[in-house]
C-alpha positions as CSV (number, residue, x, y, z in Angstrom):
1,M,4.5,-7.5,-35.4
2,V,6.3,-11.1,-34.1
3,C,9.8,-10.3,-32.5
4,K,12.3,-12.0,-30.0
5,F,14.1,-10.5,-27.1
6,K,17.3,-9.4,-27.5
7,S,18.5,-7.3,-24.8
8,R,17.2,-5.1,-22.0
9,L,18.7,-1.7,-22.1
10,Y,16.6,0.1,-19.4
11,V,13.7,-0.6,-17.0
12,N,12.0,1.7,-14.1
13,P,11.0,-1.1,-11.4
14,G,8.4,1.7,-10.1
15,N,5.9,1.9,-13.1
16,G,7.6,-1.1,-15.2
17,Y,8.8,1.0,-17.9
18,T,11.4,-0.8,-20.0
19,V,13.5,0.1,-22.9
20,A,14.9,-3.2,-24.5
21,E,16.1,-4.4,-28.1
22,Y,14.0,-6.8,-30.0
23,S,14.8,-8.5,-33.3
24,S,12.4,-9.4,-36.3
25,M,11.9,-11.4,-39.3
26,E,9.1,-9.1,-40.6
27,L,11.3,-6.6,-42.2
28,D,8.4,-4.9,-44.1
29,C,7.2,-3.4,-40.9
30,I,10.5,-1.8,-39.4
31,P,11.4,1.4,-40.9
32,S,15.1,1.6,-42.1
33,E,16.4,4.6,-39.9
34,A,15.0,2.4,-36.7
35,V,17.5,-0.7,-37.7
36,I,20.4,-1.0,-35.1
37,S,21.7,-4.3,-36.8
38,N,20.8,-6.4,-40.0
39,Y,21.5,-9.7,-40.6
40,G,19.9,-10.2,-44.0
41,T,17.1,-12.3,-42.8
42,E,16.0,-10.3,-39.6
43,V,16.7,-6.6,-38.2
44,T,17.1,-5.6,-34.6
45,F,15.6,-2.3,-33.3
46,T,14.7,-0.7,-30.0
47,A,11.3,-0.7,-28.4
48,F,9.7,1.0,-25.2
49,G,6.4,0.5,-23.0
50,K,5.2,-0.6,-19.9
51,E,6.3,-4.1,-18.9
52,L,7.6,-5.5,-21.8
53,P,8.4,-9.6,-22.0
54,C,12.0,-9.5,-21.9
55,M,12.3,-13.5,-22.0
56,N,15.0,-15.3,-24.5
57,N,14.1,-17.6,-27.4
58,V,9.9,-17.1,-27.2
59,E,8.2,-15.2,-29.9
60,I,6.5,-12.1,-28.9
61,E,3.7,-9.7,-30.6
62,M,3.6,-6.5,-30.0
63,E,1.1,-3.6,-31.5
64,G,2.1,0.0,-31.1
65,D,3.7,2.9,-33.2
66,W,7.0,4.1,-34.5
67,K,7.9,7.4,-32.5
68,R,10.6,9.6,-32.9
69,S,12.9,11.0,-30.1
70,E,15.7,13.9,-30.8
71,K,18.3,11.7,-28.4
72,Y,17.3,8.3,-29.3
73,G,15.9,8.3,-33.0
74,L,13.2,6.4,-34.2
75,Q,12.0,3.5,-31.9
76,F,8.8,1.4,-31.4
77,G,6.3,2.4,-28.8
78,V,4.3,-0.5,-27.5
79,D,1.0,-0.4,-26.8
80,W,0.3,-4.2,-26.2
81,S,2.2,-6.9,-26.3
82,R,2.2,-10.6,-25.2
83,V,4.3,-14.1,-25.4
84,L,3.2,-16.7,-28.1
85,L,3.0,-20.5,-27.5
86,P,5.9,-21.3,-29.5
87,K,6.1,-24.4,-32.0
88,S,10.1,-24.4,-33.0
89,R,12.4,-26.6,-30.4
90,E,14.7,-23.0,-29.5
91,G,11.1,-21.6,-28.9
92,I,9.8,-24.1,-26.7
93,I,13.1,-24.5,-24.7
94,G,13.0,-20.7,-24.1
95,Y,9.3,-20.8,-23.1
96,L,9.7,-23.7,-20.3
97,S,13.0,-22.2,-19.2
98,S,11.2,-18.5,-19.0
99,E,9.6,-17.0,-16.1
100,L,6.3,-18.3,-16.9
101,I,7.1,-22.0,-15.8
102,T,8.2,-22.6,-12.4
103,G,11.2,-25.3,-11.9
104,I,12.5,-25.7,-15.1
105,G,16.0,-24.0,-16.3
106,P,17.6,-23.5,-19.7
107,V,19.6,-27.3,-18.9
108,M,16.6,-29.3,-18.0
109,A,14.6,-27.3,-20.6
110,R,16.6,-28.6,-23.5
111,E,16.5,-32.4,-22.1
112,I,13.0,-32.3,-22.0
113,V,12.8,-31.0,-25.6
114,N,15.5,-33.1,-26.9
115,R,13.3,-36.0,-25.6
116,F,9.9,-34.8,-26.6
117,G,11.0,-32.5,-29.4
118,T,7.8,-30.4,-30.8
119,D,5.4,-32.6,-28.8
120,T,6.6,-31.2,-25.6
121,F,3.4,-29.5,-24.7
122,T,1.3,-32.2,-25.6
123,V,2.9,-34.4,-23.6
124,M,2.9,-31.8,-20.3
125,E,-1.1,-31.5,-21.0
126,N,-1.9,-35.2,-21.5
127,H,1.1,-37.3,-20.3
128,P,3.0,-35.5,-17.9
129,N,4.5,-38.5,-15.8
130,E,6.8,-38.9,-18.9
131,L,8.6,-35.9,-17.7
132,L,9.8,-38.1,-14.6
133,A,12.1,-40.1,-17.3
134,I,14.2,-36.5,-17.3
135,K,16.9,-36.5,-15.1
136,G,16.3,-33.9,-12.0
137,I,12.6,-34.1,-12.1
138,T,11.3,-36.0,-8.8
139,E,7.7,-36.4,-8.4
140,Q,7.6,-33.4,-5.9
141,K,9.1,-31.2,-8.6
142,L,6.8,-32.9,-11.3
143,E,4.1,-31.1,-9.4
144,F,5.2,-27.9,-9.2
145,I,6.1,-27.8,-13.0
146,I,2.6,-28.8,-14.0
147,E,0.8,-26.5,-11.9
148,S,2.8,-23.8,-13.1
149,Y,2.3,-25.2,-16.8
150,Q,-1.4,-25.2,-16.0
151,K,-1.4,-21.6,-14.8
152,S,0.5,-20.1,-17.9
153,A,-2.1,-21.9,-20.2
154,E,-4.6,-20.2,-17.7
155,L,-3.0,-17.0,-18.6
156,R,-2.7,-17.8,-22.1
157,E,-6.4,-18.0,-22.6
158,L,-7.3,-15.2,-20.9
159,M,-4.3,-13.3,-22.9
160,A,-6.2,-14.6,-26.2
161,Y,-9.7,-13.1,-25.0
162,L,-8.2,-10.2,-23.8
163,A,-5.5,-9.6,-27.1
164,P,-7.7,-7.2,-28.7
165,Y,-7.8,-5.2,-25.8
166,H,-4.2,-4.2,-25.4
167,V,-4.0,-5.9,-21.7
168,T,-0.4,-6.2,-20.7
169,P,0.5,-9.8,-19.4
170,K,1.0,-8.2,-15.8
171,K,-2.6,-7.2,-15.6
172,A,-4.0,-10.5,-17.3
173,E,-2.2,-11.9,-14.2
174,K,-3.7,-9.9,-11.7
175,I,-7.2,-10.5,-13.3
176,K,-6.3,-14.1,-13.2
177,Q,-5.6,-14.1,-9.6
178,H,-8.9,-12.1,-9.0
179,F,-11.3,-14.1,-10.7
180,G,-9.7,-17.6,-10.8
181,L,-10.6,-20.5,-13.3
182,E,-14.0,-18.5,-14.4
183,A,-12.2,-15.4,-15.3
184,V,-12.9,-15.5,-19.2
185,T,-16.7,-16.8,-18.5
186,L,-17.3,-14.1,-16.1
187,L,-15.6,-11.4,-18.3
188,K,-17.7,-12.3,-21.2
189,E,-20.9,-12.0,-19.1
190,N,-20.0,-8.7,-17.6
191,P,-16.5,-7.0,-18.7
192,Y,-17.4,-4.1,-15.9
193,R,-16.4,-6.6,-13.5
194,L,-12.9,-5.5,-14.2
195,C,-13.7,-2.6,-12.0
196,E,-13.3,-4.5,-9.1
197,I,-9.5,-4.9,-9.6
198,K,-7.2,-2.2,-8.4
199,G,-5.3,-0.6,-11.3
200,F,-8.5,-1.1,-13.5
201,G,-10.2,2.2,-13.9
202,F,-13.4,2.7,-15.5
203,I,-11.8,4.8,-18.7
204,T,-9.7,1.6,-19.3
205,V,-12.3,-1.0,-18.7
206,D,-14.9,1.1,-20.8
207,S,-12.8,0.6,-23.8
208,I,-12.4,-3.2,-23.4
209,A,-16.0,-3.9,-22.6
210,R,-17.5,-1.7,-25.5
211,A,-15.1,-3.5,-28.2
212,S,-16.0,-6.9,-26.4
213,K,-19.9,-6.7,-26.4
214,D,-20.5,-3.9,-28.5
215,L,-22.8,-1.9,-26.0
216,A,-24.6,1.3,-26.4
217,P,-23.3,4.2,-24.7
218,D,-26.2,4.3,-22.4
219,E,-26.6,0.6,-21.5
220,P,-27.6,0.4,-17.9
221,E,-24.4,-1.9,-16.7
222,R,-22.2,0.8,-18.4
223,I,-23.8,3.4,-16.3
224,K,-23.9,1.3,-13.1
225,A,-19.8,0.6,-13.6
226,A,-19.5,4.3,-14.1
227,I,-21.5,5.3,-10.7
228,Q,-19.2,2.7,-8.6
229,Y,-15.9,3.8,-10.3
230,V,-16.9,7.3,-9.1
231,L,-17.5,6.2,-5.4
232,R,-14.2,4.3,-5.7
233,K,-12.4,7.2,-6.9
234,G,-14.2,9.0,-4.1
235,A,-12.9,6.4,-1.5
236,E,-9.3,6.4,-3.1
237,E,-9.5,10.2,-1.4
238,G,-10.6,8.9,1.6
239,N,-14.1,9.7,1.4
240,L,-16.9,6.9,2.7
241,Y,-19.6,8.7,0.8
242,L,-19.9,11.2,-1.9
243,D,-23.2,13.5,-2.3
244,S,-25.6,12.5,-5.3
245,T,-25.4,15.4,-7.2
246,I,-21.6,14.9,-7.4
247,I,-21.8,11.3,-8.1
248,V,-24.4,12.5,-11.0
249,D,-22.1,15.2,-12.2
250,M,-19.0,13.1,-12.3
251,A,-20.6,10.1,-13.8
252,Y,-22.3,12.3,-16.4
253,K,-18.5,13.6,-17.3
254,V,-17.0,10.2,-17.4
255,L,-19.9,8.5,-19.4
256,N,-20.0,11.5,-22.2
257,A,-16.3,11.7,-22.6
258,G,-16.2,11.2,-26.3
259,F,-19.4,11.2,-27.2
260,P,-21.9,14.1,-28.1
261,T,-23.0,16.3,-25.1
262,D,-25.8,14.3,-23.3
263,T,-25.5,11.1,-25.2
264,V,-25.9,9.6,-21.5
265,R,-28.6,11.8,-19.4
266,R,-28.5,12.6,-15.9
267,G,-31.8,11.0,-15.5
268,Q,-30.5,7.7,-16.6
269,I,-27.9,8.2,-14.3
270,K,-30.1,8.6,-11.3
271,L,-32.4,5.7,-12.5
272,A,-29.1,3.2,-12.5
273,G,-28.1,4.8,-8.9
274,N,-31.6,4.1,-7.6
275,E,-31.2,0.1,-8.8
276,L,-27.8,0.1,-7.5
277,V,-29.4,1.1,-4.3
278,M,-33.0,-0.6,-4.5
279,K,-32.3,-3.5,-6.3
280,D,-28.9,-4.4,-6.8
281,K,-27.9,-3.7,-2.9
282,I,-24.5,-2.8,-3.9
283,L,-25.0,1.3,-2.8
284,E,-26.5,2.5,0.1
285,A,-27.9,5.9,1.2
286,D,-28.5,8.5,3.8
287,G,-30.6,10.6,2.5
288,T,-28.2,12.4,-0.6
289,A,-25.0,10.6,1.1
290,I,-24.4,7.7,-1.3
291,Y,-22.0,4.8,0.0
292,L,-20.4,1.6,-1.4
293,K,-22.5,-0.8,1.1
294,A,-19.5,-2.0,3.1
295,Y,-18.2,1.3,4.0
296,R,-21.4,2.3,5.2
297,E,-21.8,-0.7,7.3
298,A,-18.6,0.0,8.7
299,E,-19.5,3.1,10.0
300,K,-22.6,1.9,11.5
301,E,-20.8,-0.9,13.2
302,A,-18.2,1.2,14.7
303,A,-20.8,3.5,16.2
304,Y,-23.0,0.7,17.5
305,H,-20.2,-1.1,19.1
306,L,-18.4,2.1,20.6
307,V,-21.4,2.9,22.4
308,R,-21.9,-0.8,23.3
309,L,-18.5,-1.2,24.9
310,L,-19.3,2.8,26.8
311,R,-22.6,1.2,28.4
312,S,-21.4,-1.8,29.3
313,P,-21.1,-2.5,33.2
314,G,-17.4,-2.0,33.9
315,N,-15.9,-1.1,36.7
316,T,-15.3,2.6,37.7
317,Y,-11.9,3.1,40.0
318,N,-10.8,5.0,42.6
319,I,-6.9,4.9,41.6
320,E,-5.5,7.8,43.8
321,R,-3.7,5.2,46.2
322,E,-2.4,3.0,43.2
323,L,-1.4,6.4,41.0
324,E,0.7,7.2,43.9
325,A,2.3,4.3,44.4
326,V,3.2,4.0,41.1
327,L,4.8,7.4,40.7
328,A,6.7,7.1,43.9
329,K,8.0,3.5,42.8
330,S,9.0,5.1,39.2
331,K,10.2,8.1,40.9
332,M,8.1,10.6,38.6
333,T,5.8,13.4,38.3
334,L,2.9,14.1,36.4
335,A,1.4,17.2,34.6
336,Q,-2.2,17.8,35.3
337,K,-3.3,16.7,31.9
338,Q,-1.7,13.6,32.2
339,E,-3.0,12.8,35.6
340,E,-6.4,13.5,34.3
341,A,-5.8,11.5,31.5
342,V,-4.9,8.5,33.7
343,R,-7.9,8.7,36.2
344,M,-10.1,9.1,32.9
345,V,-9.0,5.8,31.8
346,F,-10.1,4.1,35.0
347,R,-13.6,6.0,35.0
348,S,-14.9,5.2,31.6
349,Q,-14.9,2.0,29.4
350,V,-14.0,3.8,26.4
351,S,-11.4,6.9,26.5
352,I,-9.1,8.8,23.8
353,I,-5.8,10.5,24.5
354,T,-4.4,12.7,21.9
355,G,-1.4,15.0,21.8
356,G,1.7,15.7,19.6
357,P,5.5,14.4,20.3
358,G,6.9,15.0,23.7
359,K,3.7,15.5,25.3
360,G,4.0,12.3,27.3
361,K,1.7,9.6,25.8
362,T,4.2,7.2,26.3
363,T,4.5,7.9,30.0
364,I,1.3,7.6,30.5
365,L,0.6,4.3,28.9
366,K,3.3,3.1,31.3
367,I,1.5,4.4,34.3
368,I,-2.0,3.3,33.1
369,L,-0.4,-0.3,32.7
370,Q,1.2,-0.6,36.0
371,I,-2.0,0.7,37.8
372,F,-4.1,-2.1,35.6
373,E,-2.0,-4.6,37.0
374,R,-1.9,-3.7,40.5
375,L,-6.0,-3.2,40.5
376,E,-6.9,-6.4,38.3
377,K,-3.9,-9.1,38.8
378,N,-5.7,-11.7,36.6
379,K,-7.4,-9.5,33.9
380,S,-5.0,-9.6,30.3
381,V,-4.2,-6.9,28.3
382,L,-3.6,-6.2,24.6
383,L,-1.6,-3.8,23.1
384,C,-2.0,-2.9,19.3
385,A,-1.3,-0.5,16.4
386,P,-2.2,-0.3,13.0
387,T,1.1,-1.1,11.4
388,G,4.2,-3.3,11.9
389,R,6.3,-0.1,12.6
390,A,3.9,1.6,14.9
391,R,3.7,-2.0,17.0
392,K,7.5,-2.3,17.2
393,R,7.4,1.1,18.7
394,L,4.6,0.7,21.0
395,S,6.1,-2.6,22.6
396,E,9.5,-0.8,22.8
397,S,8.4,2.2,24.5
398,T,6.2,0.4,26.9
399,G,8.3,-2.6,27.6
400,Y,5.1,-4.8,27.2
401,P,4.3,-7.2,23.8
402,A,2.5,-5.3,21.3
403,F,0.5,-6.5,17.9
404,T,-0.5,-5.0,14.8
405,I,-4.6,-4.8,14.8
406,H,-4.6,-7.3,11.9
407,K,-2.5,-9.7,13.9
408,A,-4.6,-9.3,17.1
409,L,-7.8,-9.9,15.3
410,Y,-6.1,-12.7,13.2
411,V,-7.2,-11.5,9.8
412,T,-5.0,-10.2,6.6
413,D,-5.6,-7.5,4.0
414,D,-7.2,-10.1,1.9
415,E,-9.5,-11.6,4.5
416,M,-10.8,-8.0,5.6
417,D,-14.2,-8.7,4.0
418,N,-15.0,-12.3,4.5
419,M,-14.0,-13.1,8.1
420,E,-16.2,-14.6,10.8
421,P,-16.2,-12.3,14.2
422,E,-13.9,-13.7,16.8
423,I,-14.2,-11.7,20.3
424,L,-11.2,-10.9,22.0
425,E,-10.3,-12.1,25.1
426,E,-8.5,-9.3,26.8
427,D,-9.7,-6.8,29.4
428,L,-8.0,-3.9,28.4
429,I,-6.9,-3.1,24.7
430,I,-4.9,0.3,24.0
431,A,-4.9,1.2,20.2
432,D,-1.9,3.4,19.6
433,E,-1.4,5.7,16.7
434,F,-4.9,5.2,16.0
435,T,-5.0,8.2,13.5
436,M,-3.9,5.7,11.1
437,S,-6.7,3.4,11.2
438,D,-9.2,3.6,8.6
439,M,-13.1,3.1,8.7
440,K,-13.1,-0.7,8.2
441,L,-9.9,-1.4,10.4
442,A,-11.6,0.7,13.6
443,S,-15.0,-1.2,12.8
444,M,-13.5,-4.5,12.9
445,L,-11.3,-3.6,16.0
446,F,-14.7,-2.3,18.1
447,S,-16.9,-5.1,16.9
448,R,-14.5,-7.7,18.2
449,I,-14.1,-6.4,21.6
450,K,-16.0,-8.1,24.6
451,T,-18.8,-6.0,26.2
452,G,-17.0,-5.0,30.0
453,A,-13.5,-4.5,28.3
454,R,-11.8,-1.4,28.6
455,L,-10.8,0.5,25.6
456,I,-7.8,3.2,25.1
457,L,-7.4,4.8,21.8
458,V,-4.3,7.0,21.4
459,G,-2.9,9.3,19.0
460,D,-1.7,12.4,17.4
461,A,-5.1,14.3,15.8
462,D,-2.5,16.7,13.8
463,Q,-1.1,13.8,12.1
464,L,-2.0,12.7,8.3
465,P,-5.4,10.6,8.3
466,S,-5.3,7.0,7.5
467,V,-4.3,5.9,4.1
468,G,-7.7,4.3,3.5
469,P,-10.9,6.1,3.3
470,G,-12.6,7.6,7.0
471,D,-11.3,9.7,9.5
472,V,-12.0,7.8,12.4
473,F,-9.8,9.3,15.2
474,R,-10.7,12.9,14.4
475,E,-14.5,12.0,14.1
476,L,-14.3,10.0,17.5
477,I,-13.1,13.1,19.2
478,V,-15.4,15.8,17.5
479,S,-18.3,13.6,18.2
480,D,-18.6,14.8,22.1
481,V,-19.4,10.8,23.1
482,I,-16.0,9.8,24.3
483,P,-13.9,11.1,26.9
484,V,-11.0,12.9,25.6
485,T,-7.7,14.4,27.4
486,V,-5.9,16.4,24.9
487,L,-1.7,16.7,26.0
488,D,-0.8,20.0,25.5
489,E,2.1,20.8,27.4
490,F,5.9,19.3,26.8
491,F,7.0,16.7,28.6
492,R,10.4,18.0,30.3
493,Q,12.5,15.4,28.5
494,A,11.7,17.0,25.4
495,K,12.4,20.6,26.2
496,G,16.0,20.0,25.0
497,S,15.0,19.0,21.4
498,N,14.7,21.0,18.5
499,I,13.0,18.2,17.0
500,I,10.1,18.8,19.0
501,W,10.1,22.3,19.4
502,N,9.8,22.9,15.1
503,A,7.2,20.2,15.4
504,D,5.2,22.3,17.7
505,L,6.1,25.6,15.8
506,I,5.4,24.1,12.3
507,N,1.8,22.8,14.1
508,R,0.9,26.4,14.8
509,N,1.6,28.0,11.5
510,Q,5.3,29.5,12.9
511,K,7.9,29.7,10.3
512,N,10.7,31.1,12.5
513,L,12.2,27.6,13.0
514,L,15.1,26.8,15.2
515,Y,18.1,25.2,13.6
516,G,21.1,23.7,15.1
517,D,23.3,19.9,15.1
518,D,19.7,18.2,15.3
519,F,17.8,20.1,12.4
520,T,19.4,21.3,9.5
521,F,18.2,22.8,6.1
522,T,20.1,22.6,2.8
523,Y,19.3,24.9,0.1
524,V,18.7,23.3,-3.6
525,E,17.7,24.2,-6.9
526,D,15.4,21.5,-8.1
527,A,14.6,18.0,-7.8
528,Y,17.8,16.5,-9.3
529,D,20.2,18.8,-7.0
530,A,17.6,17.5,-4.1
531,A,18.5,13.7,-5.1
532,E,22.2,14.6,-5.5
533,K,22.3,16.5,-2.0
534,I,20.2,13.7,-0.1
535,S,22.4,11.1,-1.5
536,E,25.6,12.9,-0.2
537,I,23.8,13.8,3.6
538,Y,22.7,10.0,3.2
539,Q,26.4,8.8,2.8
540,E,27.8,10.8,5.2
541,E,25.3,9.7,7.9
542,L,26.0,6.2,7.2
543,E,29.5,6.6,7.8
544,R,29.0,8.6,10.9
545,N,26.9,5.5,12.1
546,G,29.4,3.0,11.2
547,G,27.3,1.9,8.3
548,D,24.0,1.0,10.3
549,L,21.1,1.1,7.6
550,D,18.8,1.5,10.4
551,M,20.0,4.8,11.5
552,V,19.3,7.0,8.7
553,Q,15.9,7.0,6.9
554,V,14.9,9.2,3.9
555,L,11.2,10.4,3.6
556,S,9.5,11.8,0.9
557,P,5.7,13.1,0.1
558,L,5.8,11.6,-3.3
559,R,6.4,8.4,-4.7
560,A,7.1,8.8,-8.3
561,K,7.3,11.4,-11.1
562,T,10.3,12.9,-9.8
563,E,14.0,12.2,-9.1
564,A,13.3,13.2,-5.2
565,G,10.2,10.8,-5.2
566,V,10.5,7.5,-3.1
567,T,11.2,5.2,-6.3
568,A,14.0,7.1,-7.8
569,L,15.5,8.0,-4.4
570,N,15.8,4.2,-3.3
571,N,17.3,3.5,-7.0
572,R,20.3,6.0,-5.7
573,L,20.5,5.1,-2.2
574,Q,20.8,1.4,-3.1
575,G,23.9,2.3,-4.8
576,I,25.3,3.8,-2.2
577,A,24.4,1.3,0.9
578,N,24.5,-1.7,-0.9
579,P,26.6,-1.3,-4.1
580,F,26.8,-4.4,-6.5
581,A,29.6,-6.7,-5.6
582,V,30.8,-10.1,-7.2
583,D,30.1,-12.0,-4.2
584,K,26.7,-10.7,-3.5
585,A,23.8,-12.3,-5.0
586,E,20.9,-10.0,-7.0
587,W,17.9,-10.6,-8.7
588,E,16.6,-8.6,-11.8
589,T,13.2,-9.2,-11.1
590,K,9.9,-7.2,-12.7
591,Y,9.2,-5.6,-9.5
592,G,12.9,-4.1,-9.3
593,L,16.6,-5.3,-8.2
594,F,16.7,-6.9,-5.2
595,R,20.5,-7.6,-3.6
596,V,21.5,-9.4,-0.5
597,G,21.9,-6.6,2.3
598,D,19.1,-4.8,1.0
599,R,16.8,-2.9,3.1
600,V,13.2,-4.0,2.5
601,M,9.8,-2.9,3.5
602,Q,6.6,-5.2,3.1
603,T,3.6,-2.8,2.1
604,H,1.0,-5.8,2.7
605,N,-0.3,-7.2,5.8
606,T,-0.2,-11.0,5.6
607,E,-0.3,-13.9,8.2
608,E,3.2,-13.8,9.1
609,I,4.7,-10.2,8.1
610,A,2.6,-6.6,9.0
611,N,2.4,-3.7,6.7
612,G,5.4,-1.4,7.1
613,D,7.6,-3.9,8.5
614,I,11.2,-3.3,7.4
615,G,13.5,-6.2,7.3
616,R,17.1,-7.4,5.5
617,V,17.7,-9.3,2.5
618,V,19.8,-12.7,3.6
619,Q,20.0,-14.6,0.8
620,I,18.8,-14.9,-2.6
621,G,19.0,-18.0,-4.8
622,K,17.1,-21.5,-6.2
623,S,14.5,-23.5,-4.1
624,K,14.7,-27.6,-4.4
625,A,12.1,-26.9,-7.0
626,G,14.5,-25.0,-9.0
627,E,12.5,-21.7,-8.7
628,M,14.4,-18.3,-7.8
629,E,13.6,-17.2,-4.1
630,M,14.6,-14.4,-1.5
631,T,14.7,-14.5,2.2
632,V,14.2,-11.8,4.1
633,D,15.1,-11.2,7.9
634,F,12.3,-9.0,9.8
635,G,14.2,-9.7,12.9
636,D,11.7,-11.9,14.4
637,V,10.5,-13.6,11.4
638,I,12.3,-14.7,8.7
639,K,10.2,-15.1,5.4
640,T,11.3,-16.3,1.8
641,Y,9.6,-15.1,-1.1
642,Q,8.7,-16.1,-4.3
643,E,8.9,-14.0,-7.7
644,D,5.1,-13.5,-7.9
645,E,5.2,-12.4,-4.1
646,L,7.6,-9.8,-4.6
647,S,4.9,-7.5,-5.5
648,I,4.2,-6.6,-1.6
649,L,8.1,-5.8,-1.1
650,E,9.8,-2.6,-2.0
651,L,13.4,-1.3,-1.2
652,A,13.1,0.9,2.0
653,Y,16.1,3.5,1.8
654,A,13.7,5.9,1.4
655,T,9.8,5.4,1.9
656,S,6.6,8.2,2.0
657,I,5.9,10.0,4.3
658,H,2.2,8.2,4.9
659,K,4.0,5.0,5.3
660,S,6.3,6.2,7.7
661,Q,3.4,6.9,10.1
662,G,3.6,5.1,13.5
663,A,7.6,4.8,12.9
664,E,10.4,6.5,14.5
665,F,13.9,6.7,12.8
666,P,17.2,8.0,14.8
667,I,17.8,10.3,11.7
668,V,15.4,11.6,9.2
669,I,16.1,13.2,5.8
670,I,13.4,14.6,3.8
671,P,13.1,16.9,0.6
672,V,10.5,20.0,0.8
673,L,10.6,21.4,-2.7
674,T,8.3,23.5,-4.8
675,C,7.6,21.0,-7.4
676,F,5.9,18.7,-4.6
677,W,3.3,21.5,-4.5
678,P,0.1,19.3,-4.3
679,M,1.7,17.6,-1.1
680,L,3.1,20.8,0.1
681,K,0.7,20.6,3.6
682,R,1.4,21.3,7.1
683,N,0.2,17.5,8.4
684,I,2.6,16.2,5.8
685,Y,5.8,17.9,7.1
686,Y,4.7,17.8,10.6
687,T,4.4,14.1,10.5
688,G,7.8,13.6,8.7
689,V,9.5,15.6,11.3
690,T,8.0,13.9,14.1
691,R,9.1,10.3,12.7
692,A,13.0,11.6,13.9
693,E,14.3,10.8,17.3
694,F,17.9,12.5,17.1
695,R,18.6,14.7,13.9
696,V,16.3,15.9,10.8
697,H,17.6,17.1,7.4
698,L,15.4,19.0,5.4
699,V,16.5,19.6,1.4
700,G,15.2,22.1,-0.8
701,S,13.8,25.4,-0.4
702,K,12.7,27.6,2.3
703,K,9.5,29.1,-0.2
704,A,8.5,25.6,-0.3
705,L,8.7,25.0,3.2
706,Y,6.8,28.2,4.0
707,M,4.1,27.1,1.7
708,A,3.9,23.7,3.3
709,I,3.7,25.3,6.9
710,S,1.0,28.0,5.9
711,N,-1.4,25.5,4.1
712,S,-3.4,23.9,6.8
713,D,-5.9,21.9,4.7
714,I,-5.8,18.7,5.4
715,G,-8.7,18.0,3.2
716,K,-12.3,17.5,4.3
717,R,-13.2,13.6,4.3
718,N,-16.9,13.0,3.8
719,T,-18.0,10.6,6.6
720,L,-21.0,10.7,9.6
721,L,-19.1,8.8,12.1
722,A,-19.5,11.4,14.2
723,V,-23.3,11.8,13.4
724,R,-23.8,8.3,13.9
725,L,-22.3,8.0,17.1
726,R,-24.4,10.7,18.6
727,A,-27.3,9.1,17.2
728,E,-26.3,5.6,18.4
729,A,-25.5,7.3,21.8
730,Q,-29.1,8.9,21.8
731,R,-30.6,5.7,20.6
732,Q,-29.3,3.6,23.5
733,G,-29.9,6.2,26.0
734,L,-25.9,7.4,26.8
735,I,-27.0,10.8,26.4
736,P,-30.0,12.7,26.3
737,G,-32.0,13.3,23.0
738,Q,-34.4,12.1,20.8
739,E,-34.0,8.2,19.5
740,A,-32.6,7.9,16.2
741,A,-35.2,6.9,13.5
């Protein structure tokens, strides 16, 4: 059915779900009870679905089914949609002024069409310089317009190819970004390459591939794609490898879904897997442990370089005189374990310090830095952490400059697999909050540290593991190759805090928590009531703290599918913290509604801004090229975003507990509900509680809280890092034993 957009009724910025009204002249396609208004030659109806086009005056092709709702009546459920290249004057105006073309607004679009009429697209493709005759189009602006038009043409070609397979425009854009100009050619050759793109699972890609190439169910390239899909799913759950029998079983289920039993045989899966290892070199194996190549290489590299650093000829210091002088100057006394940690750092080239909040990790780092400056006046220091928030906290707590690991290594998330190594110059490297480091990032850091440098890894082993695959920090501890100090005594400043005591109680499976002004619990029935109460507490805390948005942070274990999840809470809290105002610019984008004054977080490492950095929207408007843009002040950096960059930005009134790692907030509000049951785990709530500096508000039920505290299942992650580290240490003669093969 071909139709035109009329008005948008609802959009969920978290998942793109949209409800909107459209008009169509295809009267026979629209049941009478679905008609909202009838203009004789066209009728209006309501449609719903993911990422529906909402652009004026352009024709949109939709496919789907009519679906009935008791509350809303008959509506069109859209499975697939695309914007058609218009032929009428009004349609061309709408297309040019839509989000598909950068730099042209409605007024300029009308001027262009008034001059060139229905030949506009021919002019843009073959004689673009003629556009310079239009008032307001300079040579610089023309470059923006033509580049944008060419990109939209590439996207139309891709959409035309993918049209039969119900690929949405947003997903087509991701495909174009990943494969570039060769997207159509590459996908025609091997459509299973779509599995390389995040968000394209095997199930989705399989239907496209089999429809486009008429592949047999047991086609080798189909089986190979399923095997890699299984391994990627394993990586999403934190696993660096899966056992071969698990892979065969999972791939067997995936490949035979919808077919008679044994259409694809286990023997065929094993054969394809062997080819991926032996011939294609895409997978690697250690016995029955099967890896995607990049993960095994990262694990091996990390082990090799850690042993290289441990064996390097560094200096072993007797620091008693310097330690005594630093303690005397700062008028401090260290606990026995703290002194042991400081001495260990200057005895070993690599060392680990671990302990919970209030156990004195920050104090030790300050002492270490002061001693190092006394011992090595001409040598340099690097302080780093996995995320922007952790970096900032490390810098504030020590008084020294700190960087994200990405920034220190001069890489972004997109460059992780394609960078030539550049050795760090620093002689002492301190990596804080290292529980957050996944295998690839850790391996990259270790490989960049020069021989003879001293490395200190700091973290809380009881917190959540990294979001990415691996369990690096815990594996290093259990390897028994690297010296470890476990801080297990409360530092005296922490003893008056219910937050610190309760974190320790939670960690020891104790449910008799201590409540008071700095740690409260509010009972509610369900997720909706929790969202209401959280909003109420949030507003009270804002008012109590003079409206300072940086004082209060809501943390939830879930992002979506609940009113007490991050996405829904952000929409609520935005209305409280930064409500609509006539004089306040806002921007309704496909990624959500942003408003001047909003608190936002970047979720991706780029050259300028780190993953986890939080800033404030300070300006929304049009650039010199006439395109919408938004400026965010991150404190030390001010960054301007175009609309296609907003996918890495989200509201930050609420964030996930995983995303909060490494950060500290004065006041934290956390929902704890039985509907969160997959996420009711001790380490999740321990991590959430330890993010708070002054006050914690738990909102939910005691039953859910006790379930979380009792659940010590942190999930076993498949990794051989500890094994490899021990083997490498034996091979290089660091510890006694047989040489590794």
